N, C-alpha and C positions, 0 to 999 in steps of 0.2 A: 504494500500500500504506500502510495506516495503522498507527501504532505507539502503544502505550500509554505514558503518561508518569506519573511520580510527582509532577510539579510541578503546583501550582495555576496558575490563569490569571495571577494576580498575580506568582507566582514566574517563570513563563515570560516575562512582559513585562519583568521586571527583568533576567533573563538576556540576553534579546535586546538590551536597551539597554546592558548592560555590554559585550557583544561589539561592538556598534556603536561604543561609546566607545573600545574598544581598537583597532578597525580605523581609526577616524578619527585617533587619536593616532599611529598608525604610518604613516599616509599611504596605506593600502590603499583608494583611492577606489572602484575598480570593485567590490571585494568589499563595501565599505560600502554602495554604492548598491543592489547586488543584494539584500543582506539587508534593507535598509530597505524595499525594494519588497515583498519576499515576506512580511515580518513585519507590513507595513501600519502601520509606525510613522511618524507624520508628522514630528515634530521631537523631538530630545533636549532635556532641561531646560536652560534658559539658563545655570544655574550650573555646567554641565559636571561634575556630580558622578559621572558614569559613566565619565569618562576613564580613571581608574586603578583602578576597582572590580574588574575581572577579575583584574588582577595582584595586588591585595591578597588576594582570595579564594584565588588559586592559591598564594601564599606561605603562607597560613594552613593550607591542606591539607598542604603539604609539612612544616610544623612539626608538625602533628598526626600525620602518618605516622611521622616520626622519633620522636615521643614514644611512639607505640604500639609501635614496634619495641623501644625501650628497656624499656618495661614488660613486653613479652613475654619479653625476655631475662632480666629480673629474676625473673619468674614461673617460667621454666624452671629458673633457678638455685636458687630456693627449693624447687621440687618435687624437684630432685635432692638437696638437702641433707636434705629431709624424708624421702626414701626411704632415705637412709643413716643417719638417726638411729635410736637404739634405741626400739623401740615400747614404749608404756606397757602394763603388764599390767593385766588386769581386777582391780580391787581385791577383788572377792569371791572370786577364785580364786588370786591370787598368793600365794606363800609367802615374801614378803619380810618382813624385820624391821629395826628401826632399827640403823644402824651408825655407829660413831665414825669421824672426829670430827664435831662438829656442823656443819651447813651454815651456820647463822647464830647469832650470839650477840647478842641485841637488848638494848641498854642505854639506859634512859631513866627507869625507876622509881627512886625515892629510898628505898624501903623494900621488904621482902620481897614477892615476887610470890605471890599466893594462888590464882589460877586462870587458866587459858588456855582459849580456845574458838575453834574454826574456824567461819567462816561456811559454811552448807550449799551455797552456790552460788559466791559471789565469792571472790577470793583475798585474803580479809581474815582477820586473826587479832586477837582482842581479849584483853587481859590485865588482870587486876584486881590491886590491890596495897594493902598496908597504908598507903600514902601517900595514901589516899582518892581516888585517880584510876583511871580506866580508860584504857588506851592502845590505839590501833588501828594495826595494822601491815599492810603488804603482804608476805605470807609468801613470795611467789615471788622478790621482789627483796630482802627484808629491810629495806625502808625504813620508817621511822616516818611515820605519816600525821597523827595528831591525838591530843589528850588530851581526855577527857570529865571535866568537873568538876561536882560537884553534891552528892556525898556529903561529910559532914563528919568521918567517921571511916573506919576501914579498910574497904575493899570486900572482902567475903568470897567472893563468887561472881559469875560473869558467864556468860550463855548467850545464844544466838540462838534465836528461835522457829523453828518447823519450816520456814516459808517464807523466813525470813531477812529479814523486813521490820522486825523490832524486835530491839534488844539489851536484855536485862533484867539488872539488877544488884541485889545486896542488900548490906547493910552493917551494921557494928556501931553505926551511928547509928539503928538500929531501923526503917529504911525500905527499901522496894523501889522501884526507879526503872525506868521504861520509856522507852527512847530510840528515836526514829523514824529509822531509817537513811535512808529516802527523803526526809527533811526535814532534811538536814544534821545528823543525830544530835541533834536537839533533844529535850530531856526533856519528854515529853508527859503523863506521869502519875507521881505519887509515892503509894505505898500505905503507909498507917499502920495499925498494929493489934497488932504484936508488942510484948511488954513487955521484951524483952532482945535482945541481938545476934542477927542473922539469919545462919545458917551457910551455907545452900544454897538454891538455887532450881532449879526444873525446870518444863517445860510438859507438861501431859497430852497425849499423842498425839491428833491429830485435833480439837483444841479450842484455845480461847484461855485456858484455865485455868492459872494459875500455882500451883505448889506450893512452899511455903517451910517450912524447918525452922529452929528457933530455940533459943537458950539458955533461953528461957522454958518449955522442956519440951514445946512444942506444935508441931503441923504444921498449917499453914493453907492454904486454897484460895481463890484470888482470881480474879475476872473481870477480864481485862486491859482489856476495853472500858469497863467502868464503874468499876473500881477497888474494887469491893465484896468483902469477905471473905464467902464463901458457906458455908464449913464449917471446923470446927476439930477436929482429932484430938488426944486426950490419952491418955497411957498410959505413956510413958517416965518414969522417975523422976529423970532428970537431963538435962542439955544434949543436944538432938537435933542431931547433927553433919550428917546428910544425910538426904534423902528423895527417892527416885527412882521413877517409875512404870514399870510393865511395858509391853511393846510393844502390848498390847491395851487399855491404860488401865483394866484391871479391878483391878489390885493395885498396892500401893505397898510398897517396902522402905525401912526407916529404920534408923538406927543411933545409938548414944548413948554418953554418958559413963557410963551405968549398966551398961556392959559387955555389952549385948545388942543384937541386931538384931531387928526385928519385920517381919513380912509382914502388911499390912493388906488386908482385903477392902473395896474402896471402895463397893460397892453396899450393904453392911451398915454400914459405918463403924466396924468394930471389928477387933481383932487376930485374924488367922487362926492364925499360929504365932509363937512367940517362940524365937529362936535363941540358946542359951546355951552357951558353952564357952570364950569368950575370957577372959583373965585381966587385961585392962586395957581402957581406953577403946577402943571400936570407931570408928575414924576414917572408914571408908567402907564402903558396901554397894551392890552392883549386882545386877540380874537378869542372868543369862547369856542372850544371844539364842538363837533357835532353831537357828542354824547351829553352835552349840557342842555340841548335845545328843549327836551321834554320838560326839564325842571324850570327853565326860564319861561316856557309857555304857561306852566302852572302858576308861576310867580306873577305874571302880568295878566293872567286870565284869558289867554289867547290860545285855547286848546284846539281851535278849528284849523289853525295854520298847518297845512300838510307839507308844503314845499320846504325841503331842508337842503340848503346849499351852504358851503363853507363861507366864512366871513360875514355871517348874518348878524352876529351880536359882538359887541365890544365891551370890555370892562376897563375902566380907567381909575387910577389912584392919584390923589393930589395932595399938595401941601395945605389945602383947605380942610384936611383931616377926613375927607369923605371918599367913598368908592361909588362910582356911577356905572350903571348898565345902560347900554345904548342899542338902538336899532342901527346897524352900520350903514344900511342902504338908504334910510330916510332921514337919519340924523336925529331921530326922536329919542329923548331921554325917557327910559323905561322905569328906572328905580334908583334911588340914592340910598346907599348903605351907610348908616351913621353909627359910630361906636369908638373909633380911635380918638385919642387925645392929642395926637401930634401928626406930623406928616406921614402919609402913606407912601412907602418907598418902592415896594414891588408886590406883584400879584402872581399867583400860580393856581392852576386848576387841579383838583383831585383827579386821579386816574379814572374814577368811575363817573366823573362829570357832575356829581351831586353837590360838591363843595367848592367854594372859592377860598383860598388861603392868602392872607395879607401880612406883610411885614411893615413895621412902623417905627417911627422915632419915639413912640411912647414905650419902647423897649419890649413890646409884645408881638406875638404872632396870633392872629385871630382866624377862626374857621367859620365861614358863613354858609348857611344852608341856602342854596339857590332856589329851592321851592318856596321858601317863606321870606327870604331876605334877612333872616335873623342870624345874629352871631351865636353859635352853639357852643363855642369853646374859645377861651382866651388864655394864652400861656405867657407867663413872664419869661421871655426867651433869653434875654441877655441883661448885662449890667449897664448897657448904654444903648444908643440908637441901633435898631435892627435894620440893616441896609439891604439885605437880600435874602431870597428864599428859593429853594429848588426841590422838586420831587425826584426821587430815584426811579428810573424806568424799569428796574428789574426786581427790587426788593421794597418792602414797606418801610421806607426811610425818608426823612426830610432833612435837608441841611439848611442852616441859616448862618449868616455872617453879620458882624457888628463892628461898630466904632470901638468896642472894647478889645479889638484885635484878635478875637477868637472866632473859630468856626465850630458850630455845634451840630451834632447829628442826633436826630430824634427818631425813636422807634414809634411806629404806628400800630395801634391795636384797638 
């Protein structure tokens, strides 16, 4: 009867010689001669390298078996711990909000923190500061990773591009810098063109176009790949604090020291609507995403509106201490949210669209229910003005920055 073997001819020859070497070293003469005859091996190598080969192979197998058993035990233990751990909720559906106390308070900046931004994929948080640096942190461990130096004045804003390959920053030194994350954060491009401090930057969805807002009263569009300025929008009468695109990249919302916000039609390159009702500088303006529309409709009592297109609603925050919700297409003021005791610095939308979160100079972070327009939670976030806020796209975390020079990370539950 013939049997199949997994060994090659060379491997079989080595195995036979190893067995012969073992039998010879143990004095099993008859077994040695029988195997030598049947395997048709004439003589073993003169240096007797096969004498202990079988024993060495056998002890190696035993060690590997022991290692496998240890790894299997560890795997079983980890699976048991994982099954007992609380499951992470889907960020789009979960109803969690930030809770005190802060999970981490990150200290390394030497001047006020101006902006925080989460990486879209990796556990990286970037913070910009008036100390002219950008710092990179591991937001799951709270560990400091590195400092990016290159700007010569306050860094006003910092963002990651959509894919997370680049970090982009802007500064009071009149420049925008592009940092290559995959190349050890080297600065690969510096963009020049604004005549005054650059307040904010954004990336048009689905492109490599950078949008910047400046104290020179203009909004500029730049090709990241070439560094060229390809378009300039002018219309505001004073410092443009922020300019952010809509989800479909067809519109832009900006705000200014001239106490207005503007919605721009990017195809035409002009203002579609001007939002006027604030009594002081408008610090921030954002488009509300599509998943907020049902809550806003309930808030304003317009449940019959069926058409849902991007850039329909805008939220603005001002130094007049209020947050206002607008119809972006008609310019109609829909609701004013009152509750902060000082300037409203930045706004962010909860991933499920139900809440609006605001950062303020009253040192607090407030969570607003978009269905009722009421503040449902207020957190004393910092020891000084809260300048910025950002939601993590992958984990239930929120980051804030402050004039107290710290970045704080908040767990949501």
